[in-house]
Structures are given as C-alpha cells and as structure tokens.
Phi, psi and omega in degrees: 000346187268311189251041184306130180086355178237157174295144188283124177258345177271083179285170176302313183298316180300312180297317181296324177301311180300317180301317183268000181275121182299342183258012179231141173248135177240116186254128178240131185255115180240147176219119182054043180068006178251131175301117178270321182177182179197164176211144181235125182230133179258141188243130177251198179282319182244335184234159172237155179232116177282105188269338179195132182216126184221146173226139178312139180304321184281355182250004176300156181066020177240019174088353183300312177302309171309313180296315173303309181297315180298323180297315184293323176290323172303317174300317182292319182296320180297334177278359180092010180279133180251359185214138172242136181239155178208154175239144173230144176299140186291343172269003176266078180300322181298314181293322178303306182304316179305308180294320178301316179294337180267013173095004172291151179238144174290120186242342178193156169247130183243116187289138170064024183299319182266102176059018179074012188243323190234135178291155165245153169255121175271129181237153178218152176224126171278127182275142182292000000 
C-alpha cells in the first residue's frame, strides 16, 4: 500500500537495520495487539527525515498518522533538531494534503525520485 506500482524497497532486513540504527527511530502504533500504523524517522545533527509512514487503509483519517508523526517530531525536538523533511509521491495527493495539514510546507519537486519513474514532492516543517 505504500510503494504501489513500484518494487518494494523496505525489506525485512532494511526495517531491522532501521530498528537497530542508533540514528533512527521506529514508532509502531498498536491497538489490542493489532498493527495500526508505523513510522520511521532518521535523525541527523540538525535535521530529521521521515522516511516512511504508514497507516492501515481502513484506519486512515482517524488520527493515527498524525499521532505517529507528532511523536516522532517530539522526539526529534527533544534531541535538539529544528527541522523535519519528508517526501511524498507527486501523485499521492492525500499524503501531500496530510503533511500540509500538519504544518509542512512544499519546498521542492524532485523529478524521478521514485525509481526514476515518479516525481516526489519534498515537504519540510520547522519545529518550535
């Protein structure tokens, strides 16, 4: 559901690496032992990059994505990071609208970002 129409790049090995990487945070939302969604954020010295965010399709528009994003942002802010960036597929209007509602601003469009086939919209949010 995340990389529809493209080869899946977030393999089990890549997710495990993210979990064990000290510069990465993996947040998982569970309810009654059922996965609701998850987010993966990489932290640098001054910036953080939200590399993956997903919510079960039947649970979208119920606040799960916002809660996950806010938790990851709060963690970044506690670490002294002042800016978060994220990319969304240019054809994923729902994701772009989601990030805009959260206070992200469109900063660039990157041609062929996804497998050289699909453009990305880069968004950024400054943390208070």
